C-alpha positions in Angstrom: 8.3 55.2 24.6 6.6 58.3 25.9 5.7 60.9 23.0 7.4 63.7 24.9 10.6 61.6 25.1 10.5 60.8 21.4 10.3 64.6 20.7 13.3 65.3 22.8 15.4 62.4 21.7 16.7 63.9 18.4 17.9 67.2 20.1 19.8 65.0 22.7 21.4 62.6 20.0 22.7 65.9 18.3 24.0 67.2 21.5 25.9 63.8 22.3 27.3 63.6 18.7 28.6 67.2 18.9 32.2 67.2 20.3 31.9 71.0 20.9 29.1 70.6 23.3 30.1 70.1 27.0 30.0 66.4 27.8 27.1 65.2 30.2 28.3 63.8 33.5 28.6 60.1 34.0 25.7 60.0 36.2 23.3 61.2 33.4 24.7 58.8 31.0 24.2 55.8 33.4 20.6 56.9 33.9 20.1 57.2 30.1 21.5 53.6 29.6 19.3 52.4 32.5 16.2 54.0 30.7 17.1 52.5 27.3 17.3 49.0 29.1 14.0 49.4 30.6 12.4 50.5 27.2 14.1 47.6 25.3 13.1 45.1 27.9 9.4 46.1 27.7 9.2 46.2 23.9 10.9 45.7 20.6 14.3 47.2 20.1 13.9 47.1 16.2 10.6 49.1 16.6 12.3 51.5 18.9 15.2 52.3 16.3 12.7 52.5 13.4 10.6 54.9 15.2 13.7 56.9 16.4 16.3 56.9 13.7 18.3 59.5 15.4 19.5 56.8 17.5 21.0 54.9 14.8 22.4 58.1 13.2 24.2 58.7 16.6 25.9 55.4 16.5 27.1 56.0 12.9 28.2 59.5 13.7 30.4 58.0 16.6 32.2 55.8 14.1 33.1 58.9 11.8 33.9 61.4 14.5 37.7 61.4 15.5 37.4 63.8 18.5 34.6 62.6 20.5 35.2 62.2 24.4 36.0 58.8 25.7 32.7 58.8 27.8 30.4 59.3 24.8 32.3 56.5 22.9 31.9 54.3 25.8 28.3 55.2 26.1 27.7 54.4 22.4 29.2 51.1 22.7 27.1 50.0 25.4 23.9 51.6 23.9 24.5 49.4 20.7 24.9 46.3 23.0 21.5 47.1 24.6 19.9 47.4 21.0 21.6 44.3 19.8 20.5 42.0 22.8 17.4 41.2 20.6 18.3 39.0 17.8 16.2 40.7 15.2 17.6 44.0 16.0 21.0 42.4 15.9 20.4 41.4 12.4 19.1 45.0 11.5 22.3 46.5 12.8 24.5 44.0 11.1 23.1 44.8 7.8 24.5 48.2 7.8 27.9 47.0 9.1 27.4 49.1 12.1 28.2 46.5 14.8 31.2 45.1 12.9 32.6 48.6 12.7 31.8 49.5 16.4 33.3 46.3 17.9 35.9 45.4 15.3 39.4 46.7 14.1 37.7 49.7 12.2 36.3 51.0 15.2 37.8 52.2 18.6 39.4 48.9 18.9 42.0 49.9 16.2 42.2 53.7 17.2 43.8 55.9 19.6 40.7 56.0 21.7 41.4 52.4 22.9 44.0 53.7 25.2 41.4 55.1 27.4 40.2 52.3 30.1 36.5 53.9 29.8 36.3 52.9 26.2 37.8 49.4 26.7 35.2 48.9 29.5 32.5 50.1 27.4 33.6 47.7 24.6 33.5 44.7 27.0 30.1 45.6 28.5 28.5 46.3 25.1 29.7 42.7 24.1 28.4 41.3 27.4 25.1 42.9 26.8 24.5 41.7 23.2 25.7 38.2 23.7 22.4 36.6 24.4 21.6 34.7 21.2 23.4 32.3 18.7 24.0 35.1 16.2 26.1 36.9 18.7 28.2 34.2 19.2 29.0 33.7 15.7 29.6 37.3 15.5 32.2 37.2 18.4 33.9 34.1 16.7 34.2 35.6 13.3 35.4 39.0 14.3 38.2 37.9 16.6 36.5 39.6 19.5 37.4 36.5 21.8 41.1 37.0 21.2 40.8 40.6 22.4 38.8 39.5 25.5 41.7 37.1 26.1 44.3 40.0 26.2 42.0 42.1 28.2 41.9 39.6 31.2 45.4 41.2 31.9 44.3 44.7 31.5 46.0 47.5 33.7 42.6 48.5 34.9 41.1 45.9 37.3 37.6 46.9 36.2 38.3 46.0 32.7 40.3 42.9 33.5 37.4 41.6 35.7 34.7 42.5 33.2 36.7 40.6 30.5 36.8 37.6 32.9 33.1 37.6 33.4 32.5 38.0 29.7 34.5 34.9 29.0 32.2 33.0 31.7 29.1 34.4 29.9 30.4 33.3 26.4 31.1 29.8 27.5 27.8 29.3 29.2 25.9 30.8 26.2 27.8 28.4 24.0 27.2 25.3 26.0 23.6 26.3 26.8 22.3 25.4 23.4 24.2 22.1 23.1 22.8 18.8 24.0 24.4 18.5 27.3 24.3 14.7 27.6 26.9 14.5 24.7 29.2 17.1 26.2 32.0 15.0 27.4 35.6 16.1 28.2 36.9 15.5 24.6 37.4 18.9 22.6 35.6 17.4 19.6 32.3 17.4 21.6 32.4 21.1 22.3 31.0 24.1 20.1 33.8 25.9 18.4 33.4 29.0 20.6 33.6 27.1 23.8 36.7 25.1 22.5 38.5 28.3 21.9 37.8 29.4 25.5 38.6 26.1 27.2 41.8 25.9 25.1 42.8 29.3 26.2 42.2 28.3 29.9 44.2 25.2 29.4 47.1 27.2 28.0 46.9 29.6 30.9 47.0 26.8 33.6 50.0 25.4 32.1 51.8 28.9 32.0 54.8 29.6 34.1 53.5 33.2 34.6 51.5 33.4 37.9 49.2 36.3 36.5 47.9 33.9 33.8 47.3 31.0 36.1 45.3 33.4 38.3 43.2 34.7 35.4 42.5 31.1 34.5 41.5 30.0 38.1 39.3 33.2 38.6 37.4 32.3 35.4 36.9 28.7 36.4 35.8 29.8 40.0 33.1 32.1 38.3 32.1 29.1 36.0 31.4 26.6 38.6 29.8 29.1 41.0 27.3 30.5 38.5 26.8 27.7 35.8 25.0 24.5 36.9 24.5 22.7 33.7 25.8 19.0 33.3 28.5 20.2 30.8 30.4 21.7 33.9 31.0 18.0 35.0 32.7 17.5 31.5 34.8 20.7 31.9 36.0 19.6 35.4 36.9 16.2 34.2 38.9 17.9 31.4 40.7 20.4 33.6 41.1 18.9 37.1 44.4 17.3 36.0 45.9 20.6 35.1 44.5 22.0 38.3 46.2 19.3 40.3 49.4 19.7 38.6 49.8 23.2 39.9 50.3 21.4 43.5 53.6 20.0 42.1 55.2 23.5 41.8 57.0 25.0 44.6 55.7 27.4 45.7 52.1 26.7 44.5 51.2 29.7 42.0 48.1 31.7 42.9 47.2 29.8 46.0 44.5 32.1 47.1 42.7 31.8 43.7 43.2 27.8 43.6 41.4 27.7 47.1 38.5 29.7 45.8 38.3 27.4 42.9 38.4 24.2 44.7 35.7 25.3 47.1 33.5 26.6 44.3 33.9 23.2 42.7 33.0 21.4 46.0 29.9 23.6 46.6 28.6 22.7 43.1 25.6 20.5 43.2 26.8 19.0 39.9 30.3 18.1 40.9 30.1 17.5 44.7 29.9 13.7 44.4 33.2 13.5 42.2 35.6 11.3 44.5 38.6 12.8 42.6 37.6 16.2 44.0 38.2 15.0 47.5 41.7 13.7 46.9 42.6 17.0 45.2 41.2 18.8 48.3 43.3 16.5 50.6 46.5 17.1 48.5 46.0 20.8 48.5 45.7 20.9 52.3 49.0 19.1 52.4 50.8 21.2 49.8 49.9 24.6 51.0 51.5 26.6 53.8 49.4 26.8 57.1 48.5 30.4 56.3 47.2 29.6 52.8 45.5 26.4 53.7 43.4 27.9 56.6 40.5 29.2 54.4 40.5 26.0 52.5 40.1 24.0 55.7 37.4 26.2 57.0 35.5 25.9 53.7 35.8 22.2 53.7 34.4 22.0 57.3 31.5 24.3 56.3 30.5 21.8 53.5 27.3 19.8 54.4 28.5 16.4 52.8 32.3 15.8 52.9 34.3 12.5 53.7 35.2 12.2 57.3 38.8 11.6 56.7 39.0 15.0 54.8 37.2 16.7 57.7 39.6 15.3 60.3 42.6 16.5 58.1 41.1 19.9 57.7 40.2 20.4 61.3 43.6 19.2 62.4 45.1 21.9 60.3 43.0 24.6 61.9 44.0 23.3 65.3 47.7 23.0 64.6 48.7 26.7 65.7 46.9 26.4 69.0 48.3 23.0 69.5 51.8 24.4 68.8 51.1 27.1 71.5 49.8 24.6 74.1 52.8 22.4 73.6 55.4 25.4 73.7 53.9 26.8 76.9 53.2 23.5 78.6 55.2 22.7 81.9 55.2 18.9 80.8 55.3 17.6 77.2 52.2 16.2 75.7 49.1 18.3 76.5 46.0 16.1 77.0 43.0 16.2 74.8 44.3 17.5 71.6 42.9 16.2 68.4 45.1 13.5 67.2 47.5 14.6 64.7 47.0 18.4 65.4 50.2 18.7 67.4 53.9 18.6 66.4 53.6 19.9 62.8 57.0 21.4 62.0 55.8 23.7 59.2 53.5 25.2 61.6 56.1 25.9 64.3 58.4 27.2 61.6 55.8 29.8 60.5 55.0 30.7 64.1 58.7 31.5 64.7 59.8 32.9 61.3 58.8 36.4 62.1 56.4 38.5 64.2 54.0 39.2 61.2 53.8 35.6 60.2 53.1 34.4 63.8 50.5 37.0 64.3 48.9 36.4 61.0 48.6 32.6 61.3 47.3 32.8 64.9 44.7 35.5 64.1 43.5 33.4 61.0 43.3 30.2 63.1 41.4 31.9 65.9 39.0 33.6 63.4 38.3 30.4 61.6 37.6 28.4 64.6 35.4 31.2 65.8 33.3 30.9 62.7 33.3 27.1 63.0 32.2 26.9 66.7 28.4 27.9 66.2 27.9 25.8 63.0 25.7 22.6 63.4 28.3 20.7 61.1 31.2 21.6 63.2 33.4 18.5 64.1 32.3 16.3 66.9 33.3 15.8 69.5 34.3 19.5 69.9 37.6 19.9 71.7 36.3 22.4 74.0 38.6 22.0 76.9 42.0 22.1 74.9 40.6 24.9 72.8 39.8 26.9 76.0 43.2 26.1 77.5 45.0 27.1 74.3 43.1 30.5 73.9 43.9 31.4 77.5 47.4 30.5 77.0 47.7 32.8 74.0 46.2 35.7 76.0 48.8 35.2 78.8 51.5 35.0 76.2 50.3 38.3 74.9 50.0 39.9 78.4 53.4 38.7 79.5 51.8 36.8 82.4 52.9 33.3 81.0 56.1 31.5 82.2 57.1 29.2 79.5 59.9 26.9 80.1 60.7 25.7 76.6 62.7 27.9 74.1 59.9 27.7 71.7 57.4 29.1 74.4 60.1 31.8 75.3 60.4 32.9 71.5 56.5 32.9 71.2 56.2 35.0 74.4 58.7 37.5 73.0 56.8 37.7 69.8 53.2 38.1 71.1 53.8 40.1 74.2 51.7 43.5 73.8 50.2 42.3 70.4 46.7 44.1 70.4 45.7 42.2 67.2 46.0 38.8 68.7 44.5 39.9 71.9 41.4 41.2 70.1 41.1 37.9 68.1 41.6 35.7 71.1 39.1 37.4 73.2 36.5 37.2 70.4 37.2 33.4 70.3 37.1 33.2 74.0 33.6 34.8 74.0 32.4 32.3 71.2 33.6 29.4 73.4 31.3 30.6 76.2 28.6 28.5 74.5 30.3 25.2 75.3 30.4 23.1 78.4 33.5 23.6 80.4 34.7 22.3 83.9 34.6 24.9 86.7 38.5 25.0 87.2 38.8 26.1 83.6 36.0 28.7 83.9 37.8 30.2 86.9 40.9 30.5 84.6 38.8 32.3 82.1 37.6 34.8 84.7 41.0 35.3 85.9 42.4 36.1 82.5 39.4 38.4 81.8 40.0 40.2 85.0 43.6 40.6 84.3 43.1 42.3 80.9 40.2 44.5 82.3 42.7 45.7 85.1 45.7 46.0 83.1 46.9 49.6 82.3 48.5 48.3 79.1 45.1 47.2 77.6 44.2 49.5 74.6 40.6 50.8 74.4 39.7 48.3 71.6 41.1 45.4 73.8 39.1 46.5 76.6 36.0 46.6 74.5 36.5 42.9 73.4 37.4 41.9 77.1 34.0 43.5 78.2 32.2 41.6 75.5 33.7 38.3 76.2 33.2 38.8 80.0 29.5 39.5 79.3 29.2 36.4 77.3 30.8 34.2 80.0 28.8 35.8 82.8 25.6 35.2 81.0 26.3 31.6 80.4 27.0 30.9 84.2 24.5 28.2 85.5 22.3 28.9 88.6 22.5 27.3 91.8 20.5 24.2 92.3 17.0 24.8 93.5 17.8 28.7 93.4 17.0 31.4 91.0 20.0 33.5 92.0 23.6 33.4 90.5 26.1 30.6 91.4 28.6 31.3 94.1 31.6 31.4 91.5 29.9 34.1 89.4 29.0 36.1 92.6 32.6 36.1 93.8 33.8 37.2 90.3 31.2 40.1 90.3 32.7 41.2 93.6 35.9 41.4 92.0 34.6 42.9 88.7 32.6 45.8 89.8 35.6 47.7 91.3 37.4 47.3 88.0 34.4 48.5 86.1 34.1 51.4 88.6 37.8 52.4 87.6 37.0 52.1 84.0 34.1 54.4 84.3 36.5 57.0 85.4 39.1 56.5 82.5 40.4 59.4 80.6 39.6 57.7 77.3 36.1 58.2 76.4 36.1 54.8 74.4 36.8 53.1 77.7 34.1 54.8 79.6 31.6 54.2 76.8 32.5 50.5 76.8 31.9 50.2 80.5 28.6 51.8 80.2 27.5 49.3 77.5 28.7 46.5 79.6 26.7 47.5 82.6 23.6 48.2 80.5 23.6 44.5 79.2 24.4 43.1 82.5 21.7 45.1 84.1 19.2 44.1 81.3 19.9 40.4 82.1 20.5 40.4 85.7 18.5 43.3 87.0 16.3 40.9 89.0 19.1 38.7 90.5 19.5 39.4 94.1 23.2 38.7 94.2 23.7 41.2 91.2 21.6 43.8 92.7 23.3 43.5 96.2 27.0 43.7 94.7 26.0 46.6 92.4 24.3 48.6 95.1 27.3 48.0 97.4 29.5 49.6 94.7 29.8 53.2 93.5 28.9 52.3 89.7 25.3 53.6 90.0 26.5 57.1 91.2 29.3 57.2 88.6 26.7 56.4 85.9 24.7 59.3 86.9 27.7 61.5 86.8 28.5 60.4 83.4 25.1 62.0 82.2 27.3 65.2 82.0 30.2 63.7 80.3 31.8 66.2 77.8 31.6 63.3 75.1 28.2 62.9 73.4 28.6 59.1 72.8 29.3 58.6 76.5 26.4 60.8 77.5 24.2 58.6 75.2 25.4 55.3 76.7 24.9 56.8 80.2 21.3 57.7 79.5 20.6 54.1 78.3 22.5 52.6 81.4 20.7 54.8 83.9 17.3 54.3 82.4 18.0 50.4 82.6 19.2 50.8 86.3 16.2 52.9 87.0 13.8 50.4 85.6 15.1 47.7 87.9 15.0 50.1 90.9 18.7 50.2 91.1 19.1 53.8 92.2 22.3 55.6 93.0 21.6 56.3 96.4 18.8 55.1 98.8 15.7 57.4 98.8 15.3 59.7 101.9 12.5 58.7 104.2 10.9 62.3 103.7 10.8 62.1 99.9 10.8 58.4 98.7 10.8 59.2 95.0 13.3 62.1 95.2 16.1 60.1 93.2 13.6 59.0 90.7 12.4 62.4 90.2 16.0 63.9 89.8 16.7 61.2 87.2 13.5 61.9 85.1 14.2 65.6 85.4 17.9 65.0 84.3 16.9 63.1 81.3 14.0 65.7 80.3 17.0 68.3 80.6 19.1 66.1 78.1 16.1 65.8 75.7 15.4 69.5 75.8 19.0 71.1 76.0 21.7 68.7 74.8 23.5 69.9 71.8 24.2 66.4 70.4 21.6 64.1 68.8 22.9 60.9 70.3 22.1 61.6 73.9 18.7 63.0 73.0 17.9 59.9 70.9 18.9 57.8 73.9 16.5 59.6 76.2 13.6 59.3 73.9 14.2 55.4 73.6 14.5 55.2 77.6 11.3 57.1 78.0 9.4 54.8 75.5 10.7 51.7 77.3 9.6 53.3 80.7 6.1 53.9 79.2 5.9 50.6 77.8 7.1 48.6 80.8 5.1 50.6 83.3 7.9 52.2 85.1 6.9 53.3 88.6 7.9 57.0 88.1 5.9 57.3 84.9 2.8 55.4 86.2 2.2 58.1 88.9 1.0 60.6 86.3 1.4 59.2 82.8 -0.6 62.2 81.2 1.9 64.8 82.6 4.8 62.5 81.7 3.7 62.0 77.9 2.9 65.8 77.6 6.2 66.8 78.7 8.1 64.5 76.5 6.0 65.2 73.4 6.4 68.9 74.0 10.3 68.6 74.0 10.4 66.2 71.1 8.1 68.3 69.0 10.7 71.1 69.1 13.6 68.8 68.3 15.8 69.3 65.1 16.8 65.6 64.9 14.2 63.6 62.9 15.0 60.4 64.8 13.9 62.1 68.1 10.7 63.2 66.5 10.2 59.7 65.1 10.8 58.1 68.6 8.3 60.6 69.9 5.6 59.1 67.6 6.6 55.7 68.9 6.0 56.9 72.4 2.7 58.2 71.4 1.6 54.9 69.9 2.6 53.0 72.9 0.4 55.6 75.1 -2.5 55.1 72.7 -2.4 51.2 72.9 -2.3 51.6 76.6 -4.9 53.9 76.8 -7.1 51.7 74.6 -6.3 48.6 76.7 -4.3 46.7 74.2 -3.1 43.2 75.2 0.0 43.3 77.4 -0.5 46.8 78.7 0.7 47.6 82.3 -0.6 51.1 82.2 -3.1 52.3 85.0 -5.5 53.4 82.2 -5.7 49.7 81.0 -7.1 48.5 84.5 -10.5 47.3 84.1 -10.5 47.5 80.3 -11.0 44.3 78.1 -8.0 42.4 76.8 -9.0 43.3 73.4 -9.9 46.9 72.5 -13.5 47.6 71.5 -13.9 48.8 67.9 -14.5 52.4 68.9 -12.6 55.0 71.1 -14.2 55.9 74.4 -14.8 59.7 74.7 -12.8 59.9 77.9 -9.7 58.4 76.0 -10.2 61.1 73.3 -10.2 63.8 75.9 -6.9 62.2 77.4 -5.3 62.5 74.0 -6.3 66.0 73.6 -5.0 66.9 77.0 -1.5 65.6 76.4 -1.5 67.4 72.9 -0.9 64.1 71.1 -2.9 65.2 68.2 -1.0 68.6 67.8 2.3 66.6 68.0 1.1 64.0 65.3 -0.4 66.8 62.9 3.0 68.9 63.1 4.8 65.6 62.3 2.5 65.0 59.4 3.9 67.7 57.4 7.6 67.1 58.7 10.3 67.7 56.1 11.7 64.4 57.1 9.7 61.6 55.1 10.1 58.8 57.9 8.6 61.1 60.4 5.8 62.0 58.2 5.0 58.4 57.3 5.0 57.4 60.8 2.6 60.2 61.8 0.3 59.2 58.9 0.0 55.6 60.0 -0.6 56.8 63.6 -3.5 59.4 62.3 -5.1 56.8 60.2 -5.1 54.3 63.2 -6.5 57.0 65.3 -9.2 58.0 62.9 -10.4 54.4 62.5 -10.7 54.2 66.3 -12.3 57.6 66.6 -14.9 57.2 63.8 -17.7 56.2 65.9 -17.2 59.1 68.4 -19.4 62.2 67.8 -21.7 63.4 65.0 -19.9 64.2 61.8 -22.0 67.2 61.1 -21.8 68.7 64.5 -18.1 68.4 64.6 -17.3 69.6 61.3 -19.5 72.9 62.0 -17.5 74.0 65.0 -15.4 77.0 64.8 -12.5 75.1 66.5 -12.4 72.5 63.7 -12.6 75.1 61.1 -9.6 77.1 62.6 -7.6 73.8 63.1 -8.2 73.0 59.4 -7.0 76.4 58.4 -4.0 76.1 60.6 -3.1 72.6 59.1 -3.2 74.1 55.7 -0.8 76.8 56.8 1.5 74.1 58.3 1.5 72.2 55.0 2.6 75.3 53.3 5.6 75.5 55.7 4.1 77.9 58.4 4.5 75.9 61.5 5.1 78.8 64.0 1.7 79.1 65.6 0.5 76.2 67.9 -2.9 74.6 67.5 -3.7 74.8 71.2 -6.3 72.7 73.0 -8.7 71.0 70.7 -12.0 69.6 71.6 -12.6 65.8 70.9 -15.2 66.8 68.3 -12.9 69.1 66.4 -10.2 66.4 66.3 -12.6 64.0 64.6 -13.7 66.6 62.3 -10.1 67.3 61.3 -9.2 63.6 60.9 -12.0 63.1 58.6 -11.3 66.3 56.6 -7.5 65.5 55.9 -6.9 63.1 53.0 -4.7 60.8 54.9 -4.8 58.0 52.2 -3.7 60.5 49.6 -0.8 61.7 51.8 0.3 58.1 52.7 0.4 57.4 48.9 2.4 60.6 48.2 4.9 59.7 51.1 5.2 56.3 49.8 6.8 57.6 46.5 10.4 58.4 46.4 11.3 62.1 47.2 12.8 62.4 43.6 10.1 60.4 41.8 9.4 63.4 39.4 13.1 64.1 38.8 13.8 60.5 38.0 11.2 60.3 35.1 13.0 59.9 31.6 11.4 63.1 30.4 13.0 65.1 33.3 16.2 63.4 32.5 16.3 64.5 28.8 15.2 68.0 29.8 18.0 68.3 32.2 20.6 67.1 29.9 19.5 69.5 27.2 19.1 72.5 29.6 22.8 71.9 30.6 24.0 73.0 27.1 21.3 75.5 26.5 19.2 73.9 24.0 15.9 74.2 26.0 14.5 77.5 27.2 14.9 78.9 30.7 11.6 77.5 32.0 11.6 74.1 30.3 14.3 72.4 32.3 13.3 70.4 35.5 16.0 72.0 37.6 16.1 70.1 41.1 
């Protein structure tokens, strides 16, 4: 321990032990515990207590005081656990009866303080920390602590109850860890006494008629099989699995959710997954649980790598049942083709679907979500019933929109339940998008496009449903095959596009800003993927979508303006202008867009549009946008000037990213499309050409980077430091250090940087000569700044000494100037 901390520790212990002093806040106490944990992990706890007897005195004082706050009492219990985690220190604290008193009936356990959840939590956490050696196990067994832990499993505080369950798992694992595992059979006589006590309690709880006790036992076992991987867990499962299976005989099955978690935890265990009895129990559970309860279990079974095929078939059939019932109910003729054998006709599923609106919605949403999670997995069932699933989800969407015309009574009732249900619509659209990855017949794809268009056009579609519909439409469009021997879109997709764009046009004029935003995001993604496709370009330019997108740059909602900036930037990158350029001024439209985006960067009151504008400018520069390539210097200078004045740190950071792209292109890095790179080698030479350094000075890149170096936002300063280090390495061979360093420009620049570092950033550097730039780069300790910036912003305040000073200053023990007040 630091000598200064040792000096402050007695005063702090006196403050903590004095009930008249204001209690330190929970954050300081937690930091104090973290510090003691670090100290004891690095050295001897016994030596720490011997060198700082005030710590033991604090623990003894806690036992005697009757009016200490519950927070200090909880802190003391946890602190004792930290010290006692080392066995020799545990024996030391045992000698003075400190631990038995703290954690036994004579301590908080038997007093009025026990009514506080904070104290009970501290008691459990303290025992959890000290239970790391055989002496601790004997202590827990002899003092009756295990019985108290049993009772705390049902504590009114969820935090205490959860911690008690985790402590039982830890005790069981600790007890069995020191045993010869090969001899740990299912018989009770083979188990250590402490482990026997825990297992017997679990057995009693599993046999209880009270559901909460069954739940507690199942949760403990789930944690055991999820975190403990010794061979003894096999004996535990053999012993307890009959009791778990017996739960299935009850009606209803108690604690079904916890039972599912347990069975999946066992199935995932590398020690137990080869147990054939486990697969039988899983199959029985699928049969006994209701469709809603069994869904997560079926999904978990199908996610397993190794599982009997018969069980996989049963699980998959269970997941398909809700959609099979929908198909059957809505079919014009009985017996829909292509369903998985055994999936249809389950009366329990039909009863659940028709029992109530909430039950129907819940079951369908779960089935759609589970199948959506299963679809991309490599271990999904094969063959995958793509066609019936696609037909079922389209049918669900038609039932929800009211466009279906079922002829059966069940279909009519389903339609009445589901019509207008946004939750099912969203789940179905998500799954419909996932199914785009499969192979489907063209007539079914046409139905998919039809239902998507219906939802996008419907005035009844909510903003969230429209967002999901746009996302599903994009996924289906992007998977559309190309025509044979042609790089353009196939005829079916082009036909759909001609119908889709007027709908998109309408949605961009929606009074709901979320809808306008979703439409712009859809347009951006579609343009990014299809900007070079002739069919898409023709359909888009024939519509009013590009013009509306330009108008949305002045939308009253900042999120929409940001999306419009991104969309127009993408459209412009592909030459998809809002209107044809005039013969007299062929670049007029592009100039107006560049000017509009610069206006947004300079004047928009919200950060989102300005960030979007910076990202567009960076992409334009990187990709060699035609408008930028005409005069890159002017473009970069204007953007950096606007970004340097921005109050949003993300805009300034993006400005540094743009500066780096410009620098890489200037030096002729691989993949550059900038005119400056023409004629330069693919790999940049080790030094920077003098003319390149002059270009960087003209665009005032150095002033922008030097300002950012002292930015109050750390990410900006770190990015700038990295950029300047790169520049210094490239500029090193350029010019004479003596000549550059003696120039008056370099001296004034260094003086200005010192004033900037002190917080005076009002005066600009002005134009710098290349030699002066090199001198300044060499004079600034960039490595030291990088190391400083790499430290956390509160590295001083997080020191233990600072923490102790602050806690003492809060109660006036330290003088005015001794506290590290931050």
